N, C-alpha and C positions, 0 to 999 in steps of 0.2 A: 621584934622591932621591924618597922615597915621600911621597905626600900622606897625612895622617893624619886620619881621621874619628873624633873622640873625643867620645862622649856617653854618658849613662847615665840610668837611672831606677831608683831603689830603690823599694820598695813602700810602700803607704799603711797607716798605723796609726791606730787610734782612741785610742791612748795614746802618750805621748812615747817617743822613742827617742834614744839617745845618738849613733847613727851614721847618717849619710846621705851621699850622694855624688852628684856631677854632673860631667858632662864637657862637651865641645864639639867643633866641627868646626874643624880647623886647616889652614892652608896654611903649610908649613914655610918658614922664611926662606931666600931664595936661589932659590926655585922660579921657573922661567921659564915663559912661556906663560900661558894663561888660568887664573886662580886658581879653585879650587873653593870657592864660597861657599854656605853653608847658608841657604836661603830659606824653609824650613818644617820643622816637626816635627809628627808625629802619634804620640801616645803613648796607650796603653790599659792600664788597670789593673783587675783583679778580685780580690776578697778573699773568702775563705771563713772566716766567723766561727767555725765549728765546728772545722775542722782547723787554723786559724791559718796557712793557706797563702795566698800571694799569687802572682798571675801578672801579668807585665808584658810588653807587646809594644811595641817601639820600631821605628818605620819608618826605614830607612836611606835617605838621599838622597846620591847620588854621581854625578858625571859626570867621566870621565877614563879613562886606560888601566887595565885590570884589574890589571896588575902593580903599579900605584901605590896600590892600595886597601889601607888598613888602618884598623882601628877598635878603640878601647880603651874599655872600660866599667869605671870604678871603682865597686865595689859594697860595701856594708857586710858582706855575707855571701856565701859561695860559692853560686852558683846552679846549677840544672840548666839547661843551654843547649839550645835547639832553634830551629827556624825556623817562621814562620807565613806568612801571605799577605796582600798588600795588599787583596785582595777584601773581607776583613772590615772594614778601615778604610773602604773605599768604600761599603759597605752602611750602616755607621754614619753616614757623612756624609749619605747620602740620608735616613736616618730621623730624624736629630737636628739637622741644621744649620739655621741661621736661614732662615726663609721669610717672605715678606711678601705677604699676601693683600689684594687690592683688590677689593671687591665693588661692582659697579655696580648701584645701586638706582633707585627711581622718580624721574622727572624733576620739576623744579619749573617751574610756570607755562607748560607746553607744551600747546597745544590739539590737536595732531595726534594722531590715533589710528591706530596701525599695524595692518596685517593680519598682521604677522609675530609669532607668539607668542614668538619668541626675544628680542624687544625690541631689535632691531638699531638702532643709532644711538647713543643715550647709553649703551647697554649694559645687560645684565641678567645677565651671567654672573658666576660666582665663580671667580677664578683664584688658585691658591695659589702665591705667590712662593717664586717660589721660588729536661834531660832526661837527664840522665845522672848516675851516681854519681861522687863523687870517687874518684880512683884514683891509683896511682903510675905507671901506664903512660904514658910521655911520648913515645911514638913513634907516628906515624900517617902512613900513606901513604908510608913510607920516609924521612920527614923526622924528624930527631931534634932536639928542643928541650930543652936542658938548663938547669938553674938556673945561678946564678953567685954571685959574691961578694955576699952580702947579699940574695939573691933565691931563693925556693923555688918551683919549678914544681909545682903541685898536680895538674894534669891537662893532657894534650895529646890532642885528639881532633878528629874531623871531623863536621860536621853540615850537611846540604845541600851547598851549594857553599862553605861556610866551613871553614877550618882555624883552630882556636882553642886558646889556652892559658889556664889559670887560674894566675896568679902572685901572690905576696905577699912583701912585704919581711920579712926576718927580724928587723929592729929598727925600732920605731916612731920612735925618736929619731935614728937614724943612717942609716936605710935609704932616705931619699928620693932622694938623689943616686945611689945604687946602682941603685934601681929605674928611674930615668930613663935611666941608662947602659945598663941591660939592655934596655930598650925600644928605645933607639936602636941598640944593637948587633944587635938582631934585626929591624931595618928598620921599627920603629914610630917615625916622626919626631915628636919632642916639641919644639916651638919654645920659645925662651927665655921668652916671655910666659906660657906655661902652667906653668912650673916652680913658682912659689909655690903655685898651687892644687894641683898634684900633691903638693907637700910636705904640704899639709893632709890629703890622702887617705891618704898613708902614715902620717902621725902618728895617724890614727884606726884604723889596722890594716886598711884596706880591701883587698879582693881585687880584682885587675884581670883582666878578661876581654879578651884581646888577640886580634883577629881579622884574618886575611888571606883572600883568595880562594884556592881550591885552584888548582893549575897547570892551565891550559887553560880555566878558567871565564871567562865573559864578564860584563860589567857588568850585562847584562840579567838575570843569574841572582841578583843581590842581592835578598834578600827580608827582610821584617821579622825581627828576632831576638827570640826569646821567652825569658823567664827565669822560672823557678819557684823560690821560696825561702820561708823563714820570714818572719814579720812584720818589717818595718823601715819607716822613714819614707820617704815619697815626696818626690822633688824633680825638677823639670824642668831640663834642662841649659841654663843661660843664661850663667853667668859665663864659662866657657871657650868657649861658643858665640860669645861676642862677638868673639873673635879673628878669625873669618872668617864673620860673618853679614852679611846685607844689611839695609838700613833697612826698617822695618815688616815684619819677619819674622813669618810666621804661626806661632802655636803653638796646637795643638789637643790638649787633654787630656780623655780620656773615662775616667770612674771609676765603677765599679759597687760599691755597698756598701749598708749598712743605712739610710743617709739621704742627703740632698742633699750633694754634695761642695762644699767651700768652700776658697778660698785662705786660708792662715793668716798669711803674712807679706807679702801683697800686698793692695791694696784691691780693691774690686769696683765696677763701673760698670753703669748701665742706660742704654742708648742712647736719646737723645731722638727719638721718632718724628717730630717736626716737622722734623727735619733729613734725613729719608729722602726720596729722590726717588720718591714713590709712583707717579706717572704714567710714570716712566721705568724701571719694573721694578726699582726699588731698586738700581740699578747702582752707586750711591755708598755702599753700606752699609759696605764695608771701609774706605773713607776716613773715614766718620763714626765707625766703631769705633776707628780709630787716633787720631782727634782726641779722642774721649771718654777714651781711656786716657791721652793726653797731659795731660788735665785732672786726672788723678790721679797726677801726677809721672812719668808714663810707665810706671808699674808697677802694673798692675791687670788683672783678668780680667773678662769678661762671661759670664754664663750663658746659653747659647743653648737648652739643654734640661735639664730635671730631672724625673724621674718614672720610671714603669715603662717599659721599652723598648717602643716602638711595635711592635705585632705585624705591621703591614704598612706599605708605602710606596706612595704614589700617584705615578705618573710619566705621561708623555705618549708615546704611540706612534701615529703616523699621525693626529694631531689628535684622538685619543681618550684619555680618562683610563684608565689601567691600574693596578689595585691588585695588588700582589704581596707575599708575605711578606717581612719584613725579612731573615730568614734562612730560606731554604727548605731545611730539613734533608732533605726527601724527595729534592731534587735532588742531595744529597751522598751518597746511599746507593749502595753498590757491590755490594749483595747479588745483584741480578739480573745485573749485569755479570760477576760471578765465575763464573756458569754458562755464559757465552758460549764457544763453541768455534770460531767463525769471525769474521773481520773484520766481515762484514756484521751479524751478530747483536750483536757488541759495540758497533758504532757506532750501531745502531738504539736500543740502550738509552741511549746518551749523548744522542741526539737527543730521544727521548721524555721523558727526565727533565729536559731543558734544563740539562744539567750545566754549571756555570760554567766558562768557558774562561779560565784564567789561565796565567801563565808556568809555574807548577809542573805543572799538569795537562797543558798542551801538550807539555812535555818528556816526560812519561810516554806520551802518545799517540804522539809521534814515535818513541819507543823501540819500540813495538809495531806501528805502522802504516807507518812509514818512507815517508811520502808528501810531506812538505813540501820536502825538498831544501834549497835555499838560501833559501827564502822565510821571512819572519818567522813563527815558530811560532804565536804567539797569533793573528795576523791570519788565517793559513792555516786553522787549525782552527775559528776563529769562522765564517769564510766557509763552510767545509765543513759545519758544524753547521746553518747557515741553508739551504744548498743541497747536500744530501748525495747526490743522485742521480748515478749514473754514475761515481763516483770510487772508492768502496770496493769491492773485489773480494769479493763475498759468500761465496765458497767458500774463500778463503784461510784456512788454519788459524791460530788464535791461542790463547794461553794466558790465558783470561779471568781465572782465579783469580790468576795472577801480576800481571796488569795491575791488577786490583782492589786487591791488596795494596800495590802501588807507589803508586796513587792515595790510598789510605788514609794511608800514611806521609807522602807529600809534601804533601798538601793537605787531604783530608777530615777526618782525625782532629783535627789542631790547630785547624782552623776550627770544626768541630762542637763540640769541647769548650769552646772559648771562647764560642761563640754560646750554648750551653746555660747557661754561667755568667752571661752577660749577661742572658739571658731570664729566669732564675730570681732574679736580684738584685731586692731590694725597690725600688731606685732606680738609675738610670743618669744621670749628670750629664755634660754637655758644657760645658767651660770653654774660652774662647778668648781670645787676646790678640794684638795686633800690637805689636811692640817693636823698637827699633833698638839697635845695639851699645852706644851710649853709655848706654843705660838698663838694660843687663843687669848690674846690680850685686848682685842677690840671686838665689838659686836658690829658686824657689817651692816651698813645702811645703803639704800639704793635710790636711784633716780632714773629718768628716761631721757634719751637723746633722740632728737628728731633728725639729726644729720649723719650719724654714723651709719655705715652700710650694713646690709643684711649679712648674715654668716650662715653658710651651708654646713650641715652636720656631716657631709661627705667630703673626705679628703682623698685626692687621687694621686696615683703614681702609675707609671707605665713600665712593663717588663718586656724585654726583647731577648729571645734566645739567640745565642751566638755559636756558630760553628767556626772556630778560629782556623781550622785546617782547610776550610773551603769545601768540606764534604757534607754528609748528613748527620754527623755526630755533634750533638750540642755539648760543649765543654765549658760554657760561660753564660752568664746572664747579665743583661744591662738593665739598670734601674734609672729611670728618668723622673726627676722631680721638677715640676714647673717652677721657673724663675730661679732655680738653684743650680741645676746641672744634670749631667748624665754620666754614670760610672759603671765600669765593668767589674764583675765579681766572678771568681772561679767557681765552677760547678762542683760541689762535693759529691762523694759517692751516694749520699742520701738524697740527691736530687736538689731541685731549686729550693725546696722547703728547708734545706739545711744551710742556706746562705744566711749568714748573720751580718747583714749590711750595717746595722747600727753599731756593731762592735769592731768594724773595720778600722785599722790604724789611721786611715785617712780622715776619719771622723772623731778621733780620740779627743781632740780639743773642742769639739762642737758643744756649745751650751745647750741645755735642755729647753730653754726659752729662746726662741729666735728674736722675740721682742719682749721687753719689759716696759710697760707704758702706764700712763695715767689717763683715764677717760673722764670726760665731763659732759654736761648737757649740751654744750655748744663747742664748736671748734674741732680740730684734728687731734688725734691721740698725741700726747706728749711722751716722747721716748726718753726713758730714764737711764742714765749712765750707771754702770755697775758701782762706781764709787759714790753715787748719790742715792742709792737705794735706801740706806738707813735714814738719810735726811728727809726723803720724801715720805717714808713710812711714818716718821714722827710728825711731819708737817700736816698730814691729812687726817690725823687721828680724830680730830673733832669735826670733820667735814659733814655737812648735811645737804639735802636736796635744796636747790634754789640759789646756792652761793658757790663760787669757784672753790674747788677742792684745795688747790695749791696756793698757799699764801706767801711763798718765798720765791725769789728769782734764781733760776737755774738754767744752764744751757742744756738744750736737748741733745740726746745721744746720737751717734751715728750707728752704722751697722755693728751688731754684736759679734758677727762671725762672717768670715770669708770662706765660702765653700771651696773644696779642692778643685783643681782644674778638671774640666770635662774630658773624658776619654774619647779618643778618635774612633770613628766608625770602622768596622772591619769589612763591610761590603753590604750588598743588598740581598733580600730574600728572593728565592726562586719559587716560593710557594704559589700554586695556582690560585689559591683562595685569597692571597694577599695577607694571610696570617701565617704565623710560624707553624711549621710541620716537623721541626727537628726532633730527633729522639733525644732523650736524656741519657747521656753516656752512649754505650753501644747496645743497650738493651731496648728493643722496640716496645716492650710492655708498657702500658699506660698506668702511671701511679694512681692509686685509688683517690688520693687527695686531689689530683688534677681533674679526675673525672667528676668529682663533686663540684669543683669550680666551674667546669664546663657546663654542668647541669644547672648552673645558676645559683650556686651556693652563696650564702650571705653570711659574712662574719661581721659582727658588730661589737664594738667595745663600749660597754656601758656598765654602770654601777648596778649591782644586784643586791637586793635586800637580804640581810641575814635574818633568817626566821628565828 
């Protein structure tokens, strides 16, 4: 019996639309062995206001036998289907995911003057926490897919490692059962729990994109599927996803448009910075995010970034900060590669350009170089790019033009085109949520606001070492959060990294969400009272772009939390550098973790894909 991965994303509108559709990841009834559960979704949307075209990328997550893979996307309109690459999602994660920066500033009440300009001890570094036309040809690869009673096959084609069909029920009122039967007859397993929602899609006249892997393809060849279509409303697959999702599933939606993207039928939360484990590299961020969303009935998004797409990303390599373009389009050029006549010349260009080695590119490289054998393609060619000497035969002839054309089709063009759309968009918004199956009762839809401010993905706090005895022994640390306060914490024997500020009794009553609010295309955020969360959640269930979300009268909330009183200063620093030079405890040795921070270490909190 086949496993079915069923999910969808239609596109985002600035005006209402009558049709929208969403799917989910299913485990068919009666399946034995380890179930395939969906634990994350990454979805990307770009919209062209001039052409009224929309592009959607949906990353597919699957673990299991390749012959059991199937994927069905119900959409309001027939799309052009192609494939993208997860590399683009990964670069977006680096550029826009939540980061927490703890700046170590001058010490308090310390008399010791260091000879080290770096301010070793209390710390002085800044660390960033971190495609095709509709046709009637229904035969591809020797396999015939025909319509049936109540079902019309609009197209059957192959793209990448996917074999797909576009199908539609001939009757909106009587075709649901026939569509489900057709999918089941063609090895797309639809569990009973999904049928009522499938009925909704057929009743709306949705087109279904049904996908299998081609014969002989491996699970590693599964890549994001891309859709191009005319305007229609966006929705994230949650209702059907609940059938086989895990608790606290990560959902990341990146939207490019004229303004800041907002959820229309879900609330919005702002995470309380006092609940973040600042001295522990913000390792509890995802748990705090989940708790904040739970305070909004379990159905809310947080904005991790909103603004012009960052031009560059700062990462760490060999304890040094390295700044690279978010999307290095020069690295994606194949012009010089096309002129190569030998293996050596071709690989030299790939090394010099620092061409991204992804699964799609590695498959092309292996086609022309034939060097990897049974080794993992991505790992092999990444290692070869880092250490190219002595492996590539420089005199072996190669068709550089053909290889360049294959790389363009498989990787460069789809990534470059989407990167250019994202880079030219007035704003890019990253919305995130963590949600459990029992909370997946609505399919989120989105709109854009021209008035809401940008959101930085970097949250800041300041740490000051304290020598409470007035000597050079640091025995406390001060944490300062802008607009909230400044508090002193005892220094444990483990050093400042052992400070658990978020668990301090002074913050025991602090909510995970410092704000629960409702966003709309115009106006200021509406702050929701804790006792009104359920009312608002129900009232906005049917909200769509172009109309106000809240259709009931409620009073706006005040502050959800009053921070504890700020602790008084102990004194001023005597450090000649203006930064703290205190020792941690009475041991002058520099902790390894602090050295990493001083060297420009970056820690980022972001969702990682589960392979």
